[in-house]
N, C-alpha and C positions, 0 to 999 in steps of 0.2 A: 246331514243326517248320517248316523253311524250305519255301517254295513250290517251290523247286527240288528238294528231297528228295521232295516229293509228286509232282512231275512225273516224277522218276526211277522212283518206285513205279508210276505209271500206265504208263510206257513199258516196264516190266518185262514187261507182257503181250505186247509185241512178240517177246520171245524165245520165247514159247509159240506163235508162229505167227500172231498177229493182225497185221493191217495197221494203219497209222497211222489210216486213215479208220475202222477198226473201233473204235479207242480212243475216238473222239468219241462213239460210240453208248453208251459206258459212263460218260459224265460228264454226267449229266442232273440230279442232285439239287443243291439250292442249296449245300450245304457244299463241293461240288466245282467250283462255278462259277469261282472264281478260278483253279484249275488249268486248267479248260476254256478260259478266256479266254487264258491264257498260251500254251497249246499251239496254240490256233486262230490267234493272231496270228503266232507264230513259223512255224507250218506254212504258212499262206497267204503270209506274208512271204517265206519261202524260195522258194515257187513264183513270186512276183512278182519276186523279185530277178533272175530269168532273163528277165523279160518284155522288158527292153530289150536283151537279147542278151549281157549281161555281168554276172557276179556280182563286184562290187567289194568291197574291204575296207571301204569306207564303208558299203555296204549291209549287210554282215555286222555291222559295228560299230553300225549303227542300232538294233539291239536294246537297246543300252545306253541309248539315248535314250528308249526305251519302257519298259524294265525296268531296275531296279537289280540287277545281277548281282553278288553278293558274290564275293570272291576264293575260289577253290576250286570254284566252281560253273560256271565257264566251260565245262568239259568237258560238263556235262549240257546246257547251252544249245546248244553246238555240235553235240552228238550229235543233238538234236532237229532242228536246222536241216538237217543233212546227211541225216537220214532222210527229211525232207519233200522235200528237193531231188532226191533220187534215187528216191523212191517212184514206182512206175509209175502210180499213180492220178493223174488230172489234177486241176487246181485246182477245176474245177467239181464234181467228186465231193466234194472237201473241203467246198466251200461248201454243198452240199446237206446233207451230214451235220451240219455246224455249225448250220445253220438248224434242223434237226430236233432237235438237241441242246438248243436253248434253248426248245423247246416253243412254247406260244401267246403267252407274255409275252416277245416277242423284239425288238421294234423298238428300244428304247433300248439294250440290251446289244449288239445287232448294230451299232448306230450307234457305240458305244464302240469296238468291234472295228475298224470302218472307219477310225476316227481313228488307231488304232495303225498301220494299213497306210499311211495317208497320211504318217505320220512316216517310215516305212521308205522309201517311194517317193521322198521328198525328201531323204534322207540324203546323197546324193552331190551335192546342189545343183541337180539337174535333175529336171524332171517329164517323163518320156519319154512320147510318144504311146501307146506300147504299154502303159505302166503305167496310163495313163488308161483305155485300153480294158479292161485287166484289172480295174481297180476298178469301172468301170461294170458289167461283167458280174457281178462278185461282188455288187454292190449289187442288181442285178436278181434274182439268185438268192435273196438275202436277203429280197426283197420290199420294199425301201426305195423310196419314190416318187422319181421323177426330181428333183422339187423338193428333196427331202431331200438327195440326192447333190449337187446343185448348191450347196446351202448348205454342206455339208462341204467341197467343193472351194474355195469362196470363203473359207472360214475358214482353210484350211491351205496353199493353193498361192499363193505370192507373185505369180506371173505370171498367175493367173486373173483374170477380170473381177471384181474385188472390189467389186461393188455392195454398199453397206452394207445394203440391204434384203434382198439374197440371204443375207448373213451371218446376219441375224436371222430369216430365213424369212418375211418379210412383203413387201408391195408398197408402192410409193410412195403409193398412195391409201388405205392402211390408216390408220384413225384413230390419232392420236398416243397415245391412252390404250392402245390395243391393242398398239402397238409397244412401249410401256413394259412391258406385261405379258409380251410375248414376250422382251424383253431380260432381265427379272427371272427368268423361268422358265429361260432358258438359263444364267444365272449360278448359279441354284440347282442345276440339273442338273450343272453343271461342278464343284461343290464336292466336294473329296476324300471327305468323309463319304458323300455321296450316291452317288458313283461306287463306293466300296467296298461300299456296301449293295447295289448292283446286281451285284456279283461281280467288279469290276475289282480286281486285286490291288493292295495298297498299293504294291508295287514299281513299278506302272505309272501311278499317278495323276499323276505329274509331266508326263505327256503333255498334261494339261489346261491347262498354262501358256500354250502358244501359242494354244489355242482361246480362253481367257479374254481374252487380249490382243486378239485379233481381234474378239471380241464387244463389248468395251468401246470399242474404236476405232470400230466401226461405229455404236454408240449415240451416241458423241460427234459423229460425222460427221452423223448424222441430226438430232441436236439443232441443230447449226450450220445445216443447210439449212433447218430449219423456224423458226429464229429470225430469219432474214433478212426 
């Protein structure tokens, strides 16, 4: 069964009077995590698409960069996007419900979700200050440390201060052996099999490509600095 068919089934609850934020509360078990991830990214992405004051075709099309949407399923993805965009609930309500949805073991899956949002924010080629403020607030609600958010921003935003140490989540005085461990752990965490095990849909794992490029580039840069 396609993930989009499962999303449609989940959204059928909306016709029974539930709000989209209520739907998050019903997607807590591991088998539903991939559906929960897709709904969360699209719902928060729809809210964020208005953060810079304009919903562009590029931002709507950005979901294709995060998810592989097969022909015939565009309507389901579009319906979800429009439901979230017009829902009276604010993005903070969504973020709190999503955090609760993931329970205690939430840091890594919520980090995966933030990566999807960075893809959407950058889809039109610009990282608007309002989008940055939006993502900072979502990360705060998710309980992600400031250093973690800074690392994600360094990995995905070309105009950010891409200090290679920030990308790997280390500092310049971290022992080289520990930097290597941090790099290897990030590479492992970014492997498609690991991502799918955490509940990231197979349709969305391609979003790890940019992250992997940034991680390896940072490691190469650090190696060059320490070999001088």
